[in-house]
Biopython code that builds the backbone (N, CA, C, O; Angstrom):
import numpy as np
from Bio.PDB.StructureBuilder import StructureBuilder

atoms = [
    (1, "MET", "N", (-4.877, 7.410, -1.974)),
    (1, "MET", "CA", (-4.928, 8.065, -3.070)),
    (1, "MET", "C", (-6.402, 7.856, -3.623)),
    (1, "MET", "O", (-6.940, 6.762, -3.449)),
    (2, "PRO", "N", (-7.055, 8.858, -4.273)),
    (2, "PRO", "CA", (-8.338, 8.602, -4.779)),
    (2, "PRO", "C", (-8.342, 7.505, -5.798)),
    (2, "PRO", "O", (-7.323, 7.290, -6.456)),
    (3, "ILE", "N", (-9.449, 6.787, -5.967)),
    (3, "ILE", "CA", (-9.693, 5.814, -6.940)),
    (3, "ILE", "C", (-10.546, 6.418, -7.995)),
    (3, "ILE", "O", (-11.691, 6.798, -7.747)),
    (4, "GLU", "N", (-9.966, 6.516, -9.241)),
    (4, "GLU", "CA", (-10.876, 7.217, -10.224)),
    (4, "GLU", "C", (-11.854, 6.314, -10.715)),
    (4, "GLU", "O", (-11.628, 5.105, -10.672)),
    (5, "ILE", "N", (-13.082, 6.829, -11.250)),
    (5, "ILE", "CA", (-14.224, 6.121, -11.643)),
    (5, "ILE", "C", (-13.751, 5.450, -12.910)),
    (5, "ILE", "O", (-13.203, 6.056, -13.830)),
    (6, "GLY", "N", (-14.010, 4.116, -12.891)),
    (6, "GLY", "CA", (-13.637, 3.077, -13.905)),
    (6, "GLY", "C", (-12.342, 2.417, -13.532)),
    (6, "GLY", "O", (-11.955, 1.490, -14.244)),
    (7, "THR", "N", (-11.738, 2.732, -12.654)),
    (7, "THR", "CA", (-10.384, 2.074, -12.272)),
    (7, "THR", "C", (-10.786, 0.787, -11.365)),
    (7, "THR", "O", (-11.650, 0.791, -10.487)),
    (8, "GLU", "N", (-9.923, -0.393, -11.787)),
    (8, "GLU", "CA", (-10.159, -1.662, -11.137)),
    (8, "GLU", "C", (-9.705, -1.429, -9.532)),
    (8, "GLU", "O", (-8.712, -0.751, -9.267)),
    (9, "TYR", "N", (-10.398, -1.956, -8.657)),
    (9, "TYR", "CA", (-9.867, -1.760, -7.280)),
    (9, "TYR", "C", (-10.408, -3.070, -6.327)),
    (9, "TYR", "O", (-11.414, -3.720, -6.612)),
    (10, "THR", "N", (-9.739, -3.271, -5.410)),
    (10, "THR", "CA", (-10.161, -4.352, -4.358)),
    (10, "THR", "C", (-11.051, -3.763, -3.155)),
    (10, "THR", "O", (-10.757, -2.744, -2.530)),
    (11, "ARG", "N", (-11.951, -4.396, -2.976)),
    (11, "ARG", "CA", (-12.973, -3.935, -1.918)),
    (11, "ARG", "C", (-13.184, -4.984, -0.766)),
    (11, "ARG", "O", (-13.571, -6.118, -1.048)),
    (12, "GLN", "N", (-12.937, -4.616, 0.507)),
    (12, "GLN", "CA", (-13.243, -5.512, 1.580)),
    (12, "GLN", "C", (-14.279, -4.984, 2.522)),
    (12, "GLN", "O", (-14.345, -3.784, 2.788)),
    (13, "TYR", "N", (-15.073, -5.865, 3.018)),
    (13, "TYR", "CA", (-15.943, -5.428, 4.192)),
    (13, "TYR", "C", (-15.214, -6.140, 5.369)),
    (13, "TYR", "O", (-14.756, -7.280, 5.286)),
    (14, "ASN", "N", (-15.150, -5.308, 6.532)),
    (14, "ASN", "CA", (-14.342, -5.737, 7.628)),
    (14, "ASN", "C", (-15.066, -5.508, 8.858)),
    (14, "ASN", "O", (-15.816, -4.532, 8.831)),
    (15, "GLU", "N", (-15.012, -6.252, 10.053)),
    (15, "GLU", "CA", (-15.629, -6.075, 11.289)),
    (15, "GLU", "C", (-14.438, -6.287, 12.153)),
    (15, "GLU", "O", (-13.704, -7.248, 11.921)),
    (16, "PHE", "N", (-14.162, -5.387, 13.228)),
    (16, "PHE", "CA", (-13.076, -5.372, 14.051)),
    (16, "PHE", "C", (-13.588, -4.744, 15.319)),
    (16, "PHE", "O", (-14.071, -3.612, 15.320)),
    (17, "ASP", "N", (-13.462, -5.600, 16.562)),
    (17, "ASP", "CA", (-13.892, -4.836, 17.839)),
    (17, "ASP", "C", (-15.405, -4.326, 17.652)),
    (17, "ASP", "O", (-15.676, -3.312, 18.295)),
    (18, "GLY", "N", (-16.285, -4.801, 16.978)),
    (18, "GLY", "CA", (-17.509, -4.412, 17.020)),
    (18, "GLY", "C", (-18.002, -3.386, 16.058)),
    (18, "GLY", "O", (-19.168, -3.029, 15.892)),
    (19, "ASP", "N", (-16.867, -2.945, 15.415)),
    (19, "ASP", "CA", (-17.037, -1.845, 14.288)),
    (19, "ASP", "C", (-16.900, -2.570, 12.944)),
    (19, "ASP", "O", (-16.276, -3.606, 12.712)),
    (20, "THR", "N", (-17.661, -1.758, 12.055)),
    (20, "THR", "CA", (-17.651, -2.485, 10.489)),
    (20, "THR", "C", (-17.199, -1.229, 9.770)),
    (20, "THR", "O", (-17.562, -0.084, 10.037)),
    (21, "PHE", "N", (-16.307, -1.630, 8.762)),
    (21, "PHE", "CA", (-15.984, -0.558, 7.706)),
    (21, "PHE", "C", (-15.710, -1.377, 6.352)),
    (21, "PHE", "O", (-15.621, -2.604, 6.292)),
    (22, "THR", "N", (-15.606, -0.585, 5.396)),
    (22, "THR", "CA", (-15.215, -1.017, 4.094)),
    (22, "THR", "C", (-13.762, -0.476, 3.725)),
    (22, "THR", "O", (-13.452, 0.694, 3.950)),
    (23, "TRP", "N", (-12.998, -1.280, 3.219)),
    (23, "TRP", "CA", (-11.615, -0.840, 2.828)),
    (23, "TRP", "C", (-11.595, -1.067, 1.346)),
    (23, "TRP", "O", (-11.977, -2.121, 0.839)),
    (24, "LYS", "N", (-11.115, 0.001, 0.638)),
    (24, "LYS", "CA", (-10.944, -0.096, -0.887)),
    (24, "LYS", "C", (-9.485, 0.358, -1.193)),
    (24, "LYS", "O", (-8.913, 1.314, -0.667)),
    (25, "MET", "N", (-9.002, -0.452, -2.091)),
    (25, "MET", "CA", (-7.621, -0.265, -2.504)),
    (25, "MET", "C", (-7.536, -0.526, -4.113)),
    (25, "MET", "O", (-8.259, -1.303, -4.736)),
    (26, "HIS", "N", (-6.492, 0.294, -4.651)),
    (26, "HIS", "CA", (-6.250, 0.041, -6.043)),
    (26, "HIS", "C", (-5.655, -1.368, -6.184)),
    (26, "HIS", "O", (-4.978, -1.823, -5.262)),
    (27, "THR", "N", (-5.886, -2.095, -7.330)),
    (27, "THR", "CA", (-5.554, -3.395, -7.452)),
    (27, "THR", "C", (-3.869, -3.474, -7.411)),
    (27, "THR", "O", (-3.283, -4.373, -6.808)),
    (28, "HIS", "N", (-3.308, -2.592, -8.011)),
    (28, "HIS", "CA", (-1.769, -2.586, -7.928)),
    (28, "HIS", "C", (-1.283, -2.332, -6.485)),
    (28, "HIS", "O", (-0.270, -2.897, -6.073)),
    (29, "CYS", "N", (-1.986, -1.497, -5.725)),
    (29, "CYS", "CA", (-1.549, -1.261, -4.355)),
    (29, "CYS", "C", (-1.608, -2.477, -3.651)),
    (29, "CYS", "O", (-0.590, -2.850, -3.069)),
    (30, "ASP", "N", (-2.822, -3.283, -3.599)),
    (30, "ASP", "CA", (-3.069, -4.505, -2.963)),
    (30, "ASP", "C", (-1.928, -5.403, -3.178)),
    (30, "ASP", "O", (-1.404, -5.984, -2.228)),
    (31, "GLN", "N", (-1.427, -5.573, -4.661)),
    (31, "GLN", "CA", (-0.428, -6.495, -5.091)),
    (31, "GLN", "C", (1.051, -5.898, -4.414)),
    (31, "GLN", "O", (1.914, -6.706, -4.073)),
    (32, "ILE", "N", (1.225, -4.666, -4.280)),
    (32, "ILE", "CA", (2.356, -4.150, -3.631)),
    (32, "ILE", "C", (2.168, -4.629, -2.136)),
    (32, "ILE", "O", (2.957, -5.467, -1.700)),
    (33, "ALA", "N", (1.283, -4.196, -1.431)),
    (33, "ALA", "CA", (1.106, -4.508, -0.015)),
    (33, "ALA", "C", (1.296, -5.946, 0.234)),
    (33, "ALA", "O", (1.893, -6.240, 1.269)),
    (34, "GLN", "N", (0.890, -6.897, -0.541)),
    (34, "GLN", "CA", (1.010, -8.484, -0.312)),
    (34, "GLN", "C", (2.529, -8.768, -0.455)),
    (34, "GLN", "O", (2.988, -9.730, 0.161)),
    (35, "LYS", "N", (3.382, -7.963, -1.263)),
    (35, "LYS", "CA", (4.722, -8.331, -1.483)),
    (35, "LYS", "C", (5.533, -7.608, -0.223)),
    (35, "LYS", "O", (6.479, -8.208, 0.286)),
    (36, "LEU", "N", (5.167, -6.417, 0.220)),
    (36, "LEU", "CA", (5.945, -5.729, 1.206)),
    (36, "LEU", "C", (5.677, -5.704, 2.523)),
    (36, "LEU", "O", (6.596, -5.465, 3.307)),
    (37, "ILE", "N", (4.509, -5.923, 2.938)),
    (37, "ILE", "CA", (3.926, -5.984, 4.361)),
    (37, "ILE", "C", (3.843, -7.342, 4.920)),
    (37, "ILE", "O", (3.205, -8.196, 4.305)),
    (38, "ASN", "N", (4.463, -7.636, 6.096)),
    (38, "ASN", "CA", (4.390, -8.762, 6.860)),
    (38, "ASN", "C", (2.972, -8.799, 7.698)),
    (38, "ASN", "O", (2.951, -8.325, 8.834)),
    (39, "PHE", "N", (1.948, -9.294, 7.193)),
    (39, "PHE", "CA", (0.707, -9.021, 8.004)),
    (39, "PHE", "C", (0.695, -9.662, 9.446)),
    (39, "PHE", "O", (-0.027, -9.211, 10.335)),
    (40, "LYS", "N", (1.414, -10.585, 9.599)),
    (40, "LYS", "CA", (1.604, -11.323, 10.864)),
    (40, "LYS", "C", (2.050, -10.322, 11.865)),
    (40, "LYS", "O", (1.653, -10.428, 13.025)),
    (41, "GLU", "N", (2.906, -9.281, 11.481)),
    (41, "GLU", "CA", (3.568, -8.377, 12.309)),
    (41, "GLU", "C", (2.583, -7.122, 12.632)),
    (41, "GLU", "O", (2.865, -6.291, 13.495)),
    (42, "CYS", "N", (1.516, -7.079, 11.926)),
    (42, "CYS", "CA", (0.611, -5.902, 12.164)),
    (42, "CYS", "C", (-0.431, -6.333, 13.461)),
    (42, "CYS", "O", (-0.914, -7.442, 13.690)),
    (43, "ASP", "N", (-0.575, -5.234, 14.118)),
    (43, "ASP", "CA", (-1.401, -5.491, 15.409)),
    (43, "ASP", "C", (-2.502, -6.159, 15.371)),
    (43, "ASP", "O", (-2.768, -6.847, 16.356)),
    (44, "ASP", "N", (-3.370, -6.137, 14.307)),
    (44, "ASP", "CA", (-4.657, -6.834, 14.277)),
    (44, "ASP", "C", (-4.777, -7.742, 13.173)),
    (44, "ASP", "O", (-5.883, -8.183, 12.864)),
    (45, "GLY", "N", (-3.604, -8.100, 12.476)),
    (45, "GLY", "CA", (-3.584, -8.808, 11.378)),
    (45, "GLY", "C", (-3.869, -8.314, 10.039)),
    (45, "GLY", "O", (-3.962, -9.082, 9.082)),
    (46, "GLY", "N", (-4.023, -6.941, 9.937)),
    (46, "GLY", "CA", (-4.287, -6.089, 9.000)),
    (46, "GLY", "C", (-3.291, -4.828, 8.911)),
    (46, "GLY", "O", (-2.765, -4.333, 9.908)),
    (47, "ALA", "N", (-3.123, -4.435, 7.785)),
    (47, "ALA", "CA", (-2.309, -3.194, 7.545)),
    (47, "ALA", "C", (-3.131, -1.936, 7.322)),
    (47, "ALA", "O", (-4.149, -1.933, 6.630)),
    (48, "SER", "N", (-2.662, -0.905, 7.918)),
    (48, "SER", "CA", (-3.309, 0.265, 7.824)),
    (48, "SER", "C", (-2.700, 1.198, 6.565)),
    (48, "SER", "O", (-1.733, 0.861, 5.882)),
    (49, "SER", "N", (-3.324, 2.210, 6.430)),
    (49, "SER", "CA", (-2.764, 3.040, 5.247)),
    (49, "SER", "C", (-1.340, 3.765, 5.569)),
    (49, "SER", "O", (-0.606, 4.209, 4.686)),
    (50, "ASP", "N", (-1.107, 3.808, 6.717)),
    (50, "ASP", "CA", (0.250, 4.127, 7.311)),
    (50, "ASP", "C", (1.327, 3.044, 7.159)),
    (50, "ASP", "O", (2.470, 3.298, 6.780)),
    (51, "ASN", "N", (0.908, 1.881, 7.464)),
    (51, "ASN", "CA", (1.653, 0.675, 7.153)),
    (51, "ASN", "C", (2.031, 0.497, 5.674)),
    (51, "ASN", "O", (3.175, 0.118, 5.423)),
    (52, "PHE", "N", (1.198, 0.731, 4.707)),
    (52, "PHE", "CA", (1.495, 0.744, 3.370)),
    (52, "PHE", "C", (2.333, 1.935, 3.075)),
    (52, "PHE", "O", (3.412, 1.718, 2.523)),
    (53, "TYR", "N", (2.020, 3.101, 3.343)),
    (53, "TYR", "CA", (2.788, 4.145, 3.031)),
    (53, "TYR", "C", (4.224, 3.956, 3.322)),
    (53, "TYR", "O", (5.089, 4.062, 2.452)),
    (54, "TRP", "N", (4.475, 3.664, 4.606)),
    (54, "TRP", "CA", (5.954, 3.609, 5.125)),
    (54, "TRP", "C", (6.575, 2.281, 4.437)),
    (54, "TRP", "O", (7.776, 2.305, 4.165)),
    (55, "SER", "N", (5.930, 1.302, 4.189)),
    (55, "SER", "CA", (6.399, 0.222, 3.498)),
    (55, "SER", "C", (6.853, 0.572, 2.050)),
    (55, "SER", "O", (7.845, 0.039, 1.552)),
    (56, "VAL", "N", (6.111, 1.466, 1.408)),
    (56, "VAL", "CA", (6.555, 2.109, 0.115)),
    (56, "VAL", "C", (7.680, 2.850, 0.134)),
    (56, "VAL", "O", (8.598, 2.656, -0.663)),
    (57, "VAL", "N", (7.701, 3.869, 1.159)),
    (57, "VAL", "CA", (8.847, 4.664, 1.293)),
    (57, "VAL", "C", (10.154, 3.864, 1.703)),
    (57, "VAL", "O", (11.202, 4.187, 1.143)),
    (58, "TYR", "N", (10.165, 2.971, 2.522)),
    (58, "TYR", "CA", (11.370, 2.149, 2.727)),
    (58, "TYR", "C", (12.004, 1.305, 1.523)),
    (58, "TYR", "O", (13.205, 1.085, 1.364)),
    (59, "LYS", "N", (10.888, 0.852, 0.661)),
    (59, "LYS", "CA", (11.404, 0.058, -0.514)),
    (59, "LYS", "C", (11.940, 0.983, -1.632)),
    (59, "LYS", "O", (12.871, 0.714, -2.391)),
    (60, "TYR", "N", (11.168, 2.168, -1.610)),
    (60, "TYR", "CA", (11.779, 3.176, -2.673)),
    (60, "TYR", "C", (12.987, 3.531, -2.316)),
    (60, "TYR", "O", (13.816, 3.608, -3.223)),
    (61, "GLU", "N", (13.371, 3.807, -1.075)),
    (61, "GLU", "CA", (14.646, 4.421, -0.574)),
    (61, "GLU", "C", (15.620, 3.097, -0.746)),
    (61, "GLU", "O", (16.750, 3.295, -1.191)),
    (62, "GLU", "N", (15.289, 1.999, -0.468)),
    (62, "GLU", "CA", (16.150, 0.801, -0.773)),
    (62, "GLU", "C", (16.646, 0.614, -2.202)),
    (62, "GLU", "O", (17.793, 0.319, -2.540)),
    (63, "ILE", "N", (15.588, 0.837, -2.987)),
    (63, "ILE", "CA", (15.798, 0.473, -4.475)),
    (63, "ILE", "C", (16.616, 1.685, -4.932)),
    (63, "ILE", "O", (17.677, 1.423, -5.498)),
    (64, "THR", "N", (16.269, 3.028, -4.766)),
    (64, "THR", "CA", (17.013, 4.157, -5.381)),
    (64, "THR", "C", (18.412, 4.578, -4.613)),
    (64, "THR", "O", (19.369, 5.123, -5.163)),
    (65, "GLY", "N", (18.331, 4.237, -3.340)),
    (65, "GLY", "CA", (19.340, 4.810, -2.599)),
    (65, "GLY", "C", (19.186, 6.186, -2.268)),
    (65, "GLY", "O", (20.189, 6.779, -1.870)),
    (66, "LEU", "N", (17.948, 6.888, -2.377)),
    (66, "LEU", "CA", (17.748, 8.282, -2.336)),
    (66, "LEU", "C", (16.757, 8.321, -0.960)),
    (66, "LEU", "O", (16.167, 7.369, -0.448)),
    (67, "VAL", "N", (16.772, 9.673, -0.554)),
    (67, "VAL", "CA", (15.797, 9.968, 0.526)),
    (67, "VAL", "C", (14.581, 10.230, -0.275)),
    (67, "VAL", "O", (14.599, 10.693, -1.415)),
    (68, "SER", "N", (13.448, 9.882, 0.441)),
    (68, "SER", "CA", (12.224, 10.034, -0.113)),
    (68, "SER", "C", (11.530, 11.330, -0.069)),
    (68, "SER", "O", (10.540, 11.540, -0.770)),
    (69, "SER", "N", (12.061, 12.278, 0.803)),
    (69, "SER", "CA", (11.692, 13.613, 0.823)),
    (69, "SER", "C", (11.212, 14.155, -0.390)),
    (69, "SER", "O", (11.806, 13.853, -1.426)),
    (70, "GLY", "N", (10.214, 14.922, -0.433)),
    (70, "GLY", "CA", (9.895, 15.681, -1.623)),
    (70, "GLY", "C", (9.155, 14.758, -2.701)),
    (70, "GLY", "O", (8.587, 15.252, -3.675)),
    (71, "LYS", "N", (9.196, 13.553, -2.488)),
    (71, "LYS", "CA", (8.595, 12.600, -3.470)),
    (71, "LYS", "C", (7.056, 12.215, -3.122)),
    (71, "LYS", "O", (6.696, 11.884, -1.992)),
    (72, "SER", "N", (6.296, 12.295, -4.119)),
    (72, "SER", "CA", (4.950, 11.882, -3.944)),
    (72, "SER", "C", (4.778, 10.370, -3.836)),
    (72, "SER", "O", (5.605, 9.589, -4.307)),
    (73, "LEU", "N", (3.525, 9.937, -3.115)),
    (73, "LEU", "CA", (3.490, 8.491, -3.085)),
    (73, "LEU", "C", (3.423, 7.871, -4.393)),
    (73, "LEU", "O", (4.022, 6.819, -4.615)),
    (74, "SER", "N", (2.619, 8.558, -5.412)),
    (74, "SER", "CA", (2.553, 8.190, -6.729)),
    (74, "SER", "C", (3.951, 7.799, -7.465)),
    (74, "SER", "O", (4.192, 6.791, -8.129)),
    (75, "GLU", "N", (4.794, 8.887, -7.154)),
    (75, "GLU", "CA", (6.173, 8.576, -7.820)),
    (75, "GLU", "C", (6.799, 7.591, -7.198)),
    (75, "GLU", "O", (7.509, 6.851, -7.879)),
    (76, "MET", "N", (6.681, 7.381, -5.869)),
    (76, "MET", "CA", (7.548, 6.183, -5.347)),
    (76, "MET", "C", (6.707, 4.905, -5.830)),
    (76, "MET", "O", (7.340, 3.927, -6.228)),
    (77, "LEU", "N", (5.349, 4.876, -5.811)),
    (77, "LEU", "CA", (4.821, 3.618, -6.250)),
    (77, "LEU", "C", (5.283, 3.229, -7.578)),
    (77, "LEU", "O", (5.554, 2.050, -7.809)),
    (78, "ASP", "N", (5.402, 4.230, -8.559)),
    (78, "ASP", "CA", (5.820, 3.900, -9.920)),
    (78, "ASP", "C", (7.144, 3.211, -9.840)),
    (78, "ASP", "O", (7.330, 2.275, -10.618)),
    (79, "VAL", "N", (8.130, 3.562, -8.967)),
    (79, "VAL", "CA", (9.437, 3.011, -9.034)),
    (79, "VAL", "C", (9.204, 1.536, -8.343)),
    (79, "VAL", "O", (9.749, 0.569, -8.875)),
    (80, "VAL", "N", (8.490, 1.372, -7.293)),
    (80, "VAL", "CA", (8.429, 0.192, -6.459)),
    (80, "VAL", "C", (7.627, -0.815, -7.401)),
    (80, "VAL", "O", (8.034, -1.975, -7.459)),
    (81, "ARG", "N", (6.578, -0.460, -8.095)),
    (81, "ARG", "CA", (5.945, -1.274, -9.015)),
    (81, "ARG", "C", (6.873, -1.990, -10.157)),
    (81, "ARG", "O", (6.785, -3.193, -10.400)),
    (82, "LYS", "N", (7.716, -1.159, -10.785)),
    (82, "LYS", "CA", (8.665, -1.541, -11.690)),
    (82, "LYS", "C", (9.569, -2.576, -11.100)),
    (82, "LYS", "O", (9.778, -3.670, -11.625)),
    (83, "GLU", "N", (10.087, -2.167, -9.986)),
    (83, "GLU", "CA", (11.043, -3.164, -9.358)),
    (83, "GLU", "C", (10.627, -4.322, -8.930)),
    (83, "GLU", "O", (11.430, -5.242, -8.777)),
    (84, "LEU", "N", (9.132, -4.484, -8.631)),
    (84, "LEU", "CA", (8.569, -5.714, -8.154)),
    (84, "LEU", "C", (7.841, -6.343, -9.485)),
    (84, "LEU", "O", (7.144, -7.357, -9.449)),
    (85, "LYS", "N", (8.053, -5.752, -10.392)),
    (85, "LYS", "CA", (7.448, -6.209, -11.786)),
    (85, "LYS", "C", (5.982, -6.518, -11.716)),
    (85, "LYS", "O", (5.543, -7.630, -12.008)),
    (86, "LEU", "N", (5.153, -5.411, -11.283)),
    (86, "LEU", "CA", (3.636, -5.560, -11.116)),
    (86, "LEU", "C", (3.182, -4.538, -12.068)),
    (86, "LEU", "O", (1.979, -4.339, -12.233)),
]
sb = StructureBuilder()
sb.init_structure("model")
sb.init_model(0)
sb.init_chain("A")
sb.init_seg("    ")
for serial, (resi, resn, name, xyz) in enumerate(atoms, 1):
    if name == "N":
        sb.init_residue(resn, " ", resi, " ")
    sb.init_atom(name, np.array(xyz, "f"), 0.0, 1.0, " ", f" {name:<3s}", serial, name[0])
structure = sb.get_structure()
């Protein structure tokens, strides 16, 4: 999701297999990722945006007992943030 101007975010500079890139994430999304993702299970020790998205989907469905179809990531994040008290 876009990071609006003035919003607090986390920024990382990364090097992997000779490539470099910058990863930016909302602070609250970083906190959610730390709670939901087992980084040791990720292929390269890091989580992708897909890992994050599906972790949020699974947690949302676990919390609500509802299917996530038709829900935006933002809507699901609100529910997950409240559940995790972030």
